[in-house]
C-alpha positions as CSV (number, residue, x, y, z in Angstrom):
1,M,-239.4,43.8,-75.1
2,H,-238.6,41.8,-71.9
3,E,-242.0,42.6,-70.5
4,V,-243.8,41.5,-73.6
5,K,-241.8,38.3,-73.6
6,K,-242.9,37.7,-70.0
7,L,-246.6,38.2,-71.1
8,L,-246.2,35.7,-73.9
9,L,-244.4,33.2,-71.8
10,Q,-247.1,33.3,-69.2
11,A,-249.9,33.0,-71.8
12,V,-248.2,30.0,-73.3
13,K,-247.7,28.4,-69.9
14,D,-251.3,29.0,-68.9
15,A,-252.8,27.8,-72.1
16,Y,-250.5,24.9,-73.1
17,N,-248.2,24.3,-70.1
18,E,-245.2,24.6,-72.4
19,D,-241.9,26.4,-71.9
20,I,-240.6,27.9,-75.1
21,E,-238.1,30.5,-76.2
22,I,-240.0,33.6,-77.2
23,V,-238.5,35.5,-80.2
24,L,-239.8,39.0,-80.8
25,T,-239.1,41.2,-83.8
26,R,-239.8,44.8,-84.6
27,P,-242.1,44.8,-87.6
28,D,-243.0,47.8,-89.8
29,E,-244.8,50.3,-87.6
30,K,-248.1,50.0,-89.4
31,F,-248.3,46.3,-88.3
32,G,-247.6,47.0,-84.6
33,D,-244.7,47.4,-82.2
34,F,-243.7,43.7,-81.9
35,A,-244.3,40.5,-83.8
36,T,-243.8,36.8,-82.8
37,N,-244.1,33.4,-84.4
38,V,-244.6,31.6,-81.1
39,A,-247.8,30.0,-82.4
40,L,-245.9,28.5,-85.3
41,Q,-243.3,27.1,-82.9
42,L,-246.0,25.6,-80.7
43,G,-248.1,24.0,-83.6
44,K,-246.3,20.6,-83.7
45,K,-245.7,20.5,-80.0
46,V,-249.4,20.7,-79.0
47,G,-250.9,19.3,-82.2
48,Q,-253.1,22.3,-83.1
49,K,-253.2,24.7,-86.0
50,P,-250.8,27.6,-85.4
51,R,-253.6,30.2,-86.3
52,D,-255.8,28.7,-83.6
53,I,-253.0,28.9,-81.1
54,A,-252.2,32.5,-82.1
55,E,-255.9,33.5,-81.7
56,K,-255.9,32.1,-78.1
57,I,-252.6,33.7,-77.1
58,A,-253.5,37.0,-78.7
59,S,-256.8,37.1,-76.8
60,E,-255.0,36.4,-73.6
61,I,-252.3,39.0,-73.8
62,S,-254.8,41.6,-75.0
63,K,-256.2,41.6,-71.5
64,D,-253.0,43.3,-70.2
65,E,-253.3,47.0,-69.6
66,K,-250.0,47.7,-71.4
67,V,-251.3,46.1,-74.6
68,A,-253.5,48.1,-76.9
69,K,-254.2,45.2,-79.3
70,A,-252.8,41.9,-80.4
71,E,-253.8,40.7,-83.9
72,V,-253.2,37.5,-85.8
73,A,-251.7,37.6,-89.3
74,G,-251.0,35.0,-91.9
75,P,-250.7,31.4,-90.8
76,G,-250.2,32.3,-87.1
77,F,-248.0,35.4,-86.6
78,I,-249.1,37.7,-83.7
79,N,-248.6,41.5,-84.1
80,I,-248.7,43.3,-80.8
81,T,-249.4,47.0,-80.4
82,M,-248.6,48.7,-77.0
83,T,-250.6,51.6,-75.5
84,D,-249.3,55.1,-76.1
85,Q,-248.7,55.4,-72.4
86,E,-246.5,52.3,-72.5
87,I,-244.6,53.6,-75.6
88,F,-244.0,56.9,-73.8
89,N,-242.8,55.1,-70.6
90,S,-240.4,53.0,-72.7
91,A,-239.0,56.2,-74.3
92,D,-238.8,58.1,-71.1
93,K,-236.6,55.6,-69.3
94,A,-234.7,54.2,-72.4
95,A,-231.4,55.9,-71.5
96,T,-231.5,54.4,-67.9
97,I,-231.9,50.7,-68.8
98,K,-228.8,48.7,-69.2
99,P,-228.3,44.9,-69.4
100,Q,-226.5,43.3,-66.5
101,T,-225.0,40.5,-68.5
102,Y,-221.6,40.7,-66.8
103,K,-222.7,41.9,-63.4
104,D,-219.8,41.7,-60.9
105,E,-217.6,39.9,-63.3
106,V,-213.9,40.8,-63.6
107,V,-212.9,41.5,-67.2
108,V,-209.4,42.3,-68.5
109,A,-209.5,44.1,-71.8
110,E,-206.2,44.0,-73.7
111,Y,-206.0,46.2,-76.7
112,S,-203.9,48.8,-78.5
113,D,-200.6,47.0,-77.8
114,P,-198.0,49.6,-79.1
115,N,-194.4,48.6,-79.2
116,P,-191.8,50.9,-77.6
117,F,-189.1,52.1,-80.0
118,K,-191.6,52.1,-82.9
119,V,-194.0,54.8,-84.2
120,L,-197.7,54.8,-83.3
121,H,-199.7,54.4,-86.5
122,A,-203.3,54.6,-87.7
123,G,-203.9,51.0,-86.7
124,H,-203.2,51.9,-83.1
125,V,-205.8,54.6,-83.3
126,Y,-208.3,52.1,-84.6
127,T,-207.5,49.3,-82.3
128,T,-207.5,51.7,-79.3
129,V,-210.9,53.1,-80.2
130,V,-212.4,49.7,-80.9
131,G,-210.9,48.1,-77.8
132,D,-212.1,50.9,-75.6
133,G,-215.6,50.6,-77.1
134,I,-215.7,46.9,-76.3
135,A,-214.3,47.5,-72.8
136,T,-217.1,50.1,-72.2
137,L,-219.8,47.6,-73.3
138,F,-218.5,45.3,-70.5
139,E,-218.6,48.1,-68.1
140,I,-222.2,49.2,-68.8
141,A,-223.2,45.5,-68.5
142,G,-222.0,45.5,-64.9
143,A,-218.4,44.3,-65.2
144,K,-215.3,45.6,-63.4
145,V,-213.0,46.2,-66.4
146,H,-209.2,46.5,-66.3
147,R,-207.7,48.1,-69.4
148,V,-204.2,46.9,-70.2
149,N,-201.8,46.6,-73.1
150,F,-198.9,44.4,-74.1
151,G,-195.9,45.7,-75.9
152,G,-192.5,44.5,-77.1
153,D,-189.7,46.2,-75.2
154,V,-187.3,43.4,-76.2
155,G,-186.8,41.6,-79.4
156,R,-185.5,42.3,-82.9
157,H,-187.2,45.7,-83.4
158,V,-185.6,47.0,-80.2
159,A,-182.2,45.6,-81.2
160,I,-182.1,47.1,-84.6
161,T,-183.3,50.5,-83.2
162,M,-180.7,50.4,-80.4
163,W,-177.9,49.6,-83.0
164,V,-178.8,52.8,-84.9
165,I,-179.0,54.8,-81.7
166,L,-175.5,53.8,-80.8
167,Q,-174.2,54.9,-84.2
168,K,-175.9,58.3,-83.9
169,L,-174.6,58.8,-80.3
170,G,-171.1,57.8,-81.4
171,G,-171.1,54.8,-79.0
172,E,-172.5,54.2,-75.5
173,N,-172.9,57.9,-74.6
174,P,-176.3,58.3,-72.8
175,E,-175.6,62.0,-72.0
176,K,-175.9,62.8,-75.7
177,L,-179.6,61.8,-75.7
178,T,-180.3,65.0,-73.8
179,S,-179.6,67.0,-76.9
180,I,-182.7,65.6,-78.7
181,P,-185.7,68.0,-78.2
182,E,-188.6,66.6,-76.3
183,K,-191.0,67.2,-79.2
184,D,-188.8,65.2,-81.6
185,R,-188.0,62.2,-79.4
186,T,-190.6,59.7,-80.6
187,Q,-190.0,60.6,-84.3
188,W,-186.3,60.3,-83.7
189,L,-186.8,56.8,-82.3
190,A,-189.1,55.9,-85.2
191,D,-186.5,57.1,-87.7
192,C,-183.9,55.0,-86.0
193,Y,-186.1,51.9,-86.3
194,V,-186.8,52.5,-90.0
195,E,-183.1,53.0,-90.7
196,G,-182.2,49.9,-88.7
197,N,-184.8,47.8,-90.3
198,N,-183.5,48.7,-93.8
199,I,-179.9,47.8,-92.7
200,F,-181.1,44.5,-91.1
201,E,-182.6,43.5,-94.4
202,T,-179.7,44.4,-96.6
203,D,-176.4,44.0,-94.6
204,D,-175.7,40.5,-93.3
205,Q,-172.6,41.5,-91.3
206,I,-174.5,44.2,-89.4
207,K,-177.5,41.8,-89.0
208,V,-175.2,39.5,-87.0
209,E,-174.3,42.5,-84.7
210,M,-178.0,43.3,-84.2
211,I,-178.8,39.8,-83.2
212,A,-176.0,39.9,-80.7
213,L,-177.3,43.2,-79.4
214,N,-180.7,41.5,-78.9
215,K,-179.2,39.1,-76.4
216,R,-177.5,42.0,-74.7
217,I,-180.8,43.7,-74.2
218,Y,-182.3,40.6,-72.7
219,K,-179.3,40.5,-70.3
220,I,-180.2,44.1,-69.1
221,H,-183.4,42.7,-67.8
222,S,-182.0,39.5,-66.4
223,D,-179.3,41.4,-64.5
224,N,-181.7,44.3,-63.6
225,D,-179.0,46.6,-65.1
226,H,-179.9,50.3,-64.8
227,D,-176.3,51.6,-64.3
228,S,-174.3,50.7,-67.4
229,D,-174.2,53.3,-70.1
230,F,-175.8,50.9,-72.6
231,A,-178.7,50.2,-70.1
232,K,-179.1,54.0,-69.5
233,I,-179.7,54.5,-73.2
234,Y,-182.1,51.7,-73.4
235,W,-184.2,52.6,-70.3
236,L,-184.4,56.3,-71.3
237,A,-185.4,55.5,-74.9
238,R,-188.1,53.1,-73.6
239,Q,-189.4,55.7,-71.2
240,W,-189.7,58.2,-74.1
241,S,-192.0,55.6,-75.8
242,Y,-194.1,55.1,-72.7
243,E,-194.5,58.9,-72.3
244,A,-195.7,59.1,-75.9
245,F,-198.2,56.3,-75.3
246,D,-199.6,58.1,-72.2
247,A,-200.0,61.3,-74.2
248,F,-201.7,59.3,-77.1
249,Y,-204.2,57.7,-74.7
250,D,-204.8,60.9,-73.0
251,R,-205.7,62.6,-76.3
252,L,-208.0,59.8,-77.2
253,G,-209.7,60.0,-73.8
254,T,-208.8,56.6,-72.5
255,K,-206.4,55.3,-69.8
256,M,-204.5,52.1,-69.5
257,E,-204.4,50.7,-66.0
258,K,-201.3,48.6,-66.7
259,Y,-198.6,48.2,-69.4
260,Y,-197.3,44.7,-69.7
261,P,-193.8,44.9,-71.3
262,E,-192.6,41.6,-72.9
263,S,-189.5,41.7,-70.7
264,E,-191.6,41.3,-67.6
265,V,-193.5,38.2,-68.8
266,A,-190.9,36.5,-70.9
267,D,-189.5,34.5,-68.0
268,L,-192.9,33.3,-66.9
269,G,-193.6,32.2,-70.5
270,I,-190.3,30.3,-70.8
271,T,-190.9,28.6,-67.4
272,K,-194.4,27.5,-68.4
273,V,-193.3,26.3,-71.8
274,K,-190.4,24.3,-70.4
275,E,-192.7,22.8,-67.7
276,Q,-195.2,21.7,-70.3
277,L,-192.4,20.5,-72.6
278,A,-191.7,17.9,-69.9
279,K,-195.4,16.9,-70.0
280,G,-195.6,16.5,-73.8
281,V,-197.6,19.7,-74.6
282,F,-194.6,21.2,-76.4
283,E,-191.9,19.4,-78.4
284,E,-188.2,19.9,-79.2
285,S,-187.2,20.5,-82.8
286,D,-183.7,21.4,-84.1
287,G,-182.8,22.9,-80.7
288,A,-186.0,24.9,-80.5
289,V,-189.2,24.3,-78.5
290,I,-192.4,24.2,-80.7
291,F,-196.1,23.6,-80.3
292,P,-197.2,21.0,-82.8
293,G,-200.3,22.8,-84.1
294,E,-200.9,20.3,-86.9
295,K,-202.4,18.0,-84.3
296,Y,-205.2,20.5,-83.8
297,D,-205.6,21.5,-87.5
298,L,-203.5,24.6,-86.8
299,H,-199.9,25.4,-87.7
300,T,-196.7,24.6,-85.7
301,R,-195.0,27.6,-84.1
302,V,-191.7,28.1,-82.2
303,F,-192.1,29.2,-78.6
304,I,-188.4,29.1,-77.6
305,N,-185.8,29.5,-80.4
306,S,-182.6,27.5,-80.8
307,E,-180.7,30.2,-79.0
308,G,-182.8,29.8,-75.9
309,L,-184.7,33.1,-76.3
310,P,-188.5,33.3,-76.0
311,T,-190.4,34.1,-79.1
312,Y,-193.6,36.2,-79.2
313,E,-195.5,33.0,-78.6
314,A,-193.8,32.3,-75.2
315,K,-194.3,35.9,-74.2
316,D,-198.0,35.7,-75.0
317,I,-198.2,32.6,-72.8
318,G,-196.5,34.7,-70.1
319,V,-198.8,37.7,-70.4
320,V,-202.0,35.6,-70.2
321,L,-200.7,33.9,-67.1
322,Q,-199.6,37.2,-65.6
323,K,-202.9,38.9,-66.3
324,Y,-204.7,36.1,-64.5
325,E,-202.3,36.3,-61.5
326,D,-202.8,40.0,-61.3
327,Y,-206.6,40.1,-61.7
328,H,-208.1,36.6,-61.4
329,F,-210.4,37.5,-64.2
330,D,-213.6,35.9,-65.2
331,R,-213.1,37.0,-68.8
332,S,-210.1,38.2,-70.8
333,V,-210.6,39.9,-74.1
334,I,-207.7,40.4,-76.6
335,V,-208.3,42.8,-79.5
336,T,-205.8,42.8,-82.3
337,D,-205.4,43.1,-86.1
338,N,-206.9,40.1,-87.9
339,E,-203.4,39.2,-89.3
340,Q,-202.9,37.7,-85.8
341,Q,-205.9,35.5,-86.0
342,Q,-204.2,32.2,-86.8
343,Y,-201.4,33.1,-84.4
344,M,-203.8,33.7,-81.6
345,S,-205.6,30.4,-82.3
346,V,-202.3,28.6,-81.7
347,I,-201.7,30.5,-78.5
348,I,-205.1,29.8,-77.1
349,K,-205.0,26.1,-78.2
350,A,-201.6,25.7,-76.5
351,I,-202.9,27.2,-73.2
352,E,-206.0,25.0,-73.5
353,Q,-203.7,21.9,-73.1
354,F,-202.5,22.9,-69.6
355,A,-205.1,25.5,-68.4
356,P,-208.4,24.8,-70.1
357,K,-210.4,27.1,-67.9
358,L,-208.1,30.0,-68.7
359,A,-208.3,29.3,-72.4
360,K,-212.1,29.2,-72.2
361,A,-212.2,32.5,-70.4
362,T,-210.1,34.1,-73.1
363,T,-211.8,35.7,-76.1
364,Y,-209.9,36.9,-79.1
365,I,-211.6,39.6,-81.2
366,P,-209.8,40.4,-84.6
367,H,-210.4,43.6,-86.5
368,G,-209.4,44.8,-90.0
369,K,-207.1,47.5,-91.2
370,V,-207.6,51.2,-91.7
371,K,-207.3,52.2,-95.3
372,L,-207.5,55.8,-96.6
373,A,-209.9,57.1,-99.2
374,G,-208.2,58.0,-102.5
375,G,-206.6,61.4,-102.9
376,V,-205.5,62.0,-99.3
377,K,-201.8,62.6,-99.2
378,M,-200.2,61.5,-95.9
379,S,-196.6,60.8,-94.9
380,S,-195.6,57.2,-94.4
381,R,-192.8,54.7,-94.3
382,K,-192.6,52.9,-97.7
383,G,-196.1,54.1,-98.2
384,N,-197.7,51.7,-95.7
385,I,-197.7,53.3,-92.3
386,I,-199.8,56.3,-91.4
387,K,-198.8,58.0,-88.1
388,A,-201.5,58.1,-85.4
389,S,-201.1,61.9,-85.0
390,E,-201.7,62.3,-88.8
391,V,-205.1,60.6,-88.5
392,L,-206.2,63.3,-86.0
393,D,-204.4,66.1,-87.7
394,V,-205.9,65.5,-91.2
395,T,-209.3,65.3,-89.6
396,A,-208.8,68.7,-87.9
397,E,-207.7,70.0,-91.3
398,A,-210.9,68.7,-92.9
399,L,-212.9,70.6,-90.3
400,R,-211.0,73.8,-91.0
401,E,-211.5,73.4,-94.7
402,S,-215.2,73.2,-94.2
403,D,-215.0,76.5,-92.2
404,R,-215.8,74.8,-88.9
405,N,-214.2,74.8,-85.5
406,A,-211.5,72.1,-85.3
407,D,-212.1,71.6,-81.6
408,E,-210.5,68.5,-80.2
409,D,-213.8,67.1,-79.0
410,V,-215.2,67.4,-82.6
411,V,-212.0,65.9,-84.1
412,L,-212.2,62.9,-81.7
413,A,-216.0,62.5,-82.4
414,A,-215.3,62.4,-86.1
415,V,-212.5,59.8,-85.8
416,K,-214.1,57.6,-83.2
417,Y,-217.5,57.4,-84.9
418,A,-215.9,56.8,-88.3
419,F,-214.2,53.8,-86.8
420,L,-217.0,52.5,-84.6
421,K,-219.9,52.7,-87.1
422,Y,-218.5,49.7,-89.0
423,R,-218.9,46.1,-87.8
424,I,-215.6,44.9,-86.3
425,G,-213.8,42.4,-88.5
426,G,-213.3,43.8,-92.0
427,D,-211.0,46.6,-93.3
428,I,-212.5,50.1,-93.2
429,I,-212.0,53.1,-95.4
430,Y,-211.4,56.3,-93.5
431,D,-212.3,59.5,-95.4
432,P,-211.5,62.6,-93.3
433,K,-213.9,64.8,-95.2
434,E,-216.8,62.4,-94.8
435,S,-216.0,61.9,-91.1
436,V,-216.7,65.6,-90.4
437,S,-219.8,66.1,-92.5
438,L,-222.8,67.6,-90.8
439,Q,-225.0,66.2,-93.5
440,G,-223.9,62.6,-93.4
441,N,-223.4,59.7,-91.0
442,S,-220.7,61.2,-88.8
443,G,-219.8,61.9,-85.2
444,P,-220.0,65.7,-85.6
445,Y,-223.5,65.2,-87.1
446,L,-224.6,63.4,-83.9
447,Q,-223.0,66.0,-81.7
448,Y,-224.9,68.7,-83.6
449,A,-228.1,66.7,-83.2
450,H,-227.6,66.7,-79.5
451,A,-226.8,70.4,-79.4
452,R,-229.9,71.1,-81.4
453,A,-232.1,69.2,-78.9
454,C,-230.5,71.2,-76.1
455,S,-231.2,74.4,-77.9
456,I,-234.9,73.5,-78.3
457,L,-235.2,72.6,-74.6
458,A,-233.6,75.9,-73.5
459,K,-236.5,77.8,-75.1
460,V,-239.4,76.0,-73.3
461,K,-240.8,75.8,-69.7
462,S,-243.5,73.2,-70.2
463,S,-244.8,71.1,-67.3
464,K,-244.9,67.4,-67.6
465,P,-248.1,66.1,-69.2
466,T,-250.4,63.9,-67.2
467,E,-251.3,61.5,-70.0
468,H,-249.9,60.6,-73.4
469,N,-252.1,60.3,-76.4
470,F,-249.8,60.5,-79.3
471,E,-250.2,61.9,-82.8
472,P,-248.7,59.5,-85.4
473,M,-245.3,61.2,-85.8
474,E,-245.0,61.6,-82.0
475,R,-245.6,57.9,-81.5
476,S,-243.1,57.0,-84.2
477,L,-240.3,59.0,-82.5
478,A,-241.2,57.6,-79.1
479,R,-241.2,54.1,-80.5
480,K,-237.7,54.6,-82.0
481,I,-236.4,56.0,-78.7
482,G,-237.8,53.0,-76.8
483,E,-235.8,50.6,-79.0
484,Y,-232.5,51.9,-77.4
485,P,-232.2,49.3,-74.5
486,E,-232.7,46.5,-77.1
487,V,-229.9,47.9,-79.2
488,V,-227.6,48.3,-76.2
489,E,-228.3,44.7,-75.2
490,K,-227.5,43.4,-78.6
491,A,-224.2,45.4,-78.7
492,V,-223.3,43.9,-75.3
493,T,-224.2,40.4,-76.5
494,D,-222.3,40.6,-79.7
495,L,-219.5,42.9,-78.3
496,M,-220.1,45.1,-81.3
497,P,-220.3,48.9,-80.7
498,H,-221.4,49.5,-84.2
499,H,-225.0,48.5,-83.2
500,I,-225.1,51.6,-81.1
501,A,-223.6,53.9,-83.7
502,V,-226.0,52.7,-86.4
503,Y,-229.0,53.2,-84.0
504,L,-227.9,56.7,-83.0
505,Y,-227.8,57.8,-86.7
506,E,-231.2,56.3,-87.3
507,L,-232.6,58.0,-84.2
508,A,-231.2,61.4,-85.2
509,Q,-232.9,61.0,-88.6
510,A,-236.2,60.0,-87.0
511,F,-236.1,63.1,-84.9
512,N,-235.3,65.3,-88.0
513,R,-238.4,63.9,-89.7
514,F,-240.5,64.6,-86.7
515,Y,-239.2,68.1,-86.1
516,E,-239.6,69.1,-89.7
517,K,-243.4,68.8,-89.4
518,N,-244.0,69.2,-85.6
519,R,-243.4,72.5,-83.8
520,V,-242.3,72.1,-80.2
521,V,-242.0,75.6,-78.7
522,D,-245.3,77.5,-78.2
523,D,-247.3,74.7,-79.7
524,A,-250.6,73.4,-78.2
525,R,-248.9,70.0,-77.7
526,E,-245.7,71.6,-76.3
527,A,-245.8,69.7,-73.0
528,I,-245.8,66.2,-74.5
529,R,-243.3,67.1,-77.3
530,V,-240.9,68.6,-74.8
531,Q,-240.9,65.2,-73.0
532,L,-240.1,63.5,-76.3
533,V,-237.2,65.9,-77.0
534,K,-235.8,65.3,-73.5
535,A,-236.0,61.6,-73.9
536,Y,-234.4,61.9,-77.4
537,R,-231.6,64.1,-76.0
538,D,-230.9,61.8,-73.0
539,T,-230.8,58.7,-75.2
540,L,-228.5,60.4,-77.8
541,A,-226.2,61.5,-75.0
542,D,-226.1,58.1,-73.4
543,G,-225.3,56.4,-76.7
544,L,-222.5,58.9,-77.4
545,S,-221.1,58.3,-74.0
546,I,-220.8,54.6,-74.7
547,L,-218.9,55.4,-77.8
548,K,-216.7,57.8,-75.7
549,I,-217.9,60.8,-77.7
550,K,-218.7,64.0,-75.9
551,A,-222.3,65.4,-76.3
552,P,-222.0,69.2,-76.4
553,E,-224.9,71.5,-75.4
554,K,-223.7,74.1,-77.9
555,M,-222.0,73.7,-81.2
């Protein structure tokens, strides 16, 4: 596509001495490989009829050896058909071409953001898969990517959990934590949180105790206390959470370079907010420090509460500043639930007032929620939290129910593809049975498609053909393979992995149509068809790798 754009740009320059943005589309195959309305764009500029302009440009680009023909249609559209050799060349190298949109840029990708002392749920699976997909798009486009997350190791949820822990341990008795089996630790903490949350909402007297405990937890950090019994309980419970996070990321096939606990950035956030309070960016209100969002058509939020403690807002200021101090990034991407959209708008607007370049370099990408298809029974808290492990376990069960191997790579392919095939932004419906179907639009289907191509290639020993004169269905498949670099570039530009997922499914369908009517092994056209199967396999494998899905040779 880039080469065709260059041809058109040169033809326009030579004929009319004009610089113009060339827009190419992929028309129905019967009309050609590319189409452009450049003549319509030029009509008013040069004072000529678009069709006359189109005839002139078409005649000029037809002289290029890569172009089989260029024809004018309608009032001045140009349909361009490439040679079979050029279509083959595009297919043959499709998997190797990547945009360099972010070449040598430093990108910090913050996503997943689980909180210690709380259970990992389905939303964490989704945001981790999506965030990792976006981070990978930056990487293939030439960026150096640092994957990080940000979690609340201080705050109300920690205080209410710690209150229950102390009741269960009979006081500040850290040695009693050793009696909890390793496999039960994270669930035990989650149960403590649920119990504490219910008490917080119903018992005002204990609520006061929990609020006081919150201040005590902040003091652990300010005093760097690791020796008191209370601190020992806190640090060990926090460590259990981080160990669970590591295991979770390892299972999903990703790795966080750095965890940013709120406790480590809170002071930085407070300092910056107080500094900017003196400069008029923030204001005092009833003993608290607020950002007056109404001035910017946003809503006002508290950054330091009346007790002098930082809110989530101040901590978010702190983590943005700390990320920049650590990495001096060119771009920072934050991926969270779309419930945070208005909140993040306030954070970025506040930063813009004192660090405009930092705000400009920060991109917020909201996503929707994961919802289950009807009829799937899963455990939950109050019916609204689905544990992360259950998402994977129920998928494995769906594989076993269909008499298939519930291999972890297949389970992950099912879950990742089911999440990544949708455009980021809206809620998605996750159906475990649909996600493992070999007849539908699923990750295992694409894994099987790759294994099938490998199986075909294992049976042949054809040499490379010296020329490529395609039959219609061969050309159609080669043309589809050749679209891959354009799809990857669009995914990178939009930061939307679903473009690749959708394309891979279309590619697998195109191959199936081809293979149904075209024998490869022991056929007179085996040599050229083997090259097509290789290009198809390599492209499929490359696309799956971007989605962090393994491409098996056997299945």
